[in-house]
N, C-alpha and C positions, 0 to 999 in steps of 0.2 A: 743794313740794319734799319735804315729809314723806310724802306718799302714795307717790310712786315709790320712795323709800328704804325705806319699810315693805314695799312689795310685793316689792322686790328682796331684802330680808332674809328675808321669809317664803318666797319661792321657793327661795332658797339653802338654808334649813333643811329644806324639804321634799325638795329634791333630794339633800341629804346623807343623809337617812334611807333612800334607795333603795339604798345601798351594801350593806346586809345582805341584800337580796333575792337576790343572786347565790349566796349560801351557804345559802339556806333550802330547805325541802322544797316550797315553792310553785313554784320554778323548775323547769320540765320538763327542763332539761338535767341536773339533779341526781337524777333519779328512779332511775337506775341508775348505780352507780359505775364506775370504770375497771375493765377486765378484768384478771384476774390469771392467771398461769401456774401450772398444777398438773401433777403427774405424773398419768398417766391412771389414775383410780380405778375401782374396780368399782362401777358405778352400779346394780347389782341387775338384776332381770328387767325387760326392756323388750321392746316389740313392735317389731320391725324390719321395714322394707319390704325385700323381696328385691331387692337392688341389686348387680350384679356389679362396680361401680366400687370401686377400693380407696380407703381413707382416705388423706388427705394425710399426709406424714410428720410435720410440725409446724405447728400453727396459730400464726402469728407475731403476729397482731393480731386483736382483736375490738372493734367499736364498735357501740353501740346508739344510734340517732338517732331522736328523737321526731318524729312526724308528726301531722297533724290527726286521722287516723283510727286511730292506734296507734303503731307503731314499726317501724323497719327494722334488722335485725341484719345487720351487714357484717363478714365475716371474710376474712382474707388469709393466704396461706401462700407461702413461698419454696420452690420445688420443686427437686429435684436437677438437673433439666435443663429446657431450654426446650421448648415444644410441648405441654404438658398442656392439656387442653380439657374442655369440658362440666362445669365445676366447679359444684357445687350444695351447698346446706345441706339435708340430708334430715332432716325432723323425725322423732323417735322417738315412739312411743305415739300416732301419728296426729295429732301437733300439739297434744295435750292435756298439760298439766302433770301430772307424777306427783309428788305430795308437794310441790307448789309449784315443782318444777324442770322447766323446759322444755329439752330437750336436742336437739341437732342433730348429725348426722354430716357432716363436711366431706369430700366425695368428689370425685374427678376421674378422667378417663380419661388414661392415660399415652400419650405419642407412640409411633408405630410405630418411628421411628428417632430416638433421643434426640440432642439437640445439646448437647454439653458445652461448658464454658468461657464461657458467656454471663454477663453481669453480673446481679446480683440483680434489677434492675428487669425484665429480660426473662424471668426465671424466676418472677416473682410472679403468682399468680392470686388472684382475688377472687370471692367468692360472697355473695349477699344473700338475705334472706328477710323478707317483710313480715308483721308481726304485727298482729292486730286488737286493738281496745281490750278486747274480751271475753277474749282470751288474756292480755293484760297484767294484767287485774284479778285473775286467779288465779295469777299467776306471781311468785315471789320471786327465783328464780335462773334465769339463762339460761346454758347450757353448750354450747360448741362442741367436739366431740371430733375429735382427730386420732389418728394411729397411735401417736405417742410422748408426746403431751401433750394437755391440754385447756385451754380458756380459760373462765373463769367470771366473770359480772358479777352482783352482788347488789344488791337494792334497799336 
């Protein structure tokens, strides 16, 4: 009777020690914090790809999800009308961090004939970009740029 009780006590103590892991830096879900909204700052000189697509008006959400080979940056925007297409996160500086900041332009093509009055779910577009572990090793901030705001996630 003493052996099962001792094993139960030791396993419950070991399990209770795991509660601090969710808040530690060892947990991959904590490597980047939640994104924050900022006014669109002047990011200085950047090398842009010539892209005729306009920036989305506002970036409403940005999430960085860890994968086994790096991370996935997912951004969404609620557009003024339904029908926007070819949404993409276009990396600036050829995907290389500049001063530890990796920035993306969130662009999309507007519809030929806008459909107004749709619910926000029908007007929401999402774009993703896969990052390698080498890109993450030299990145401290990830920024997604819209026409009126930016979203930034820091390590």
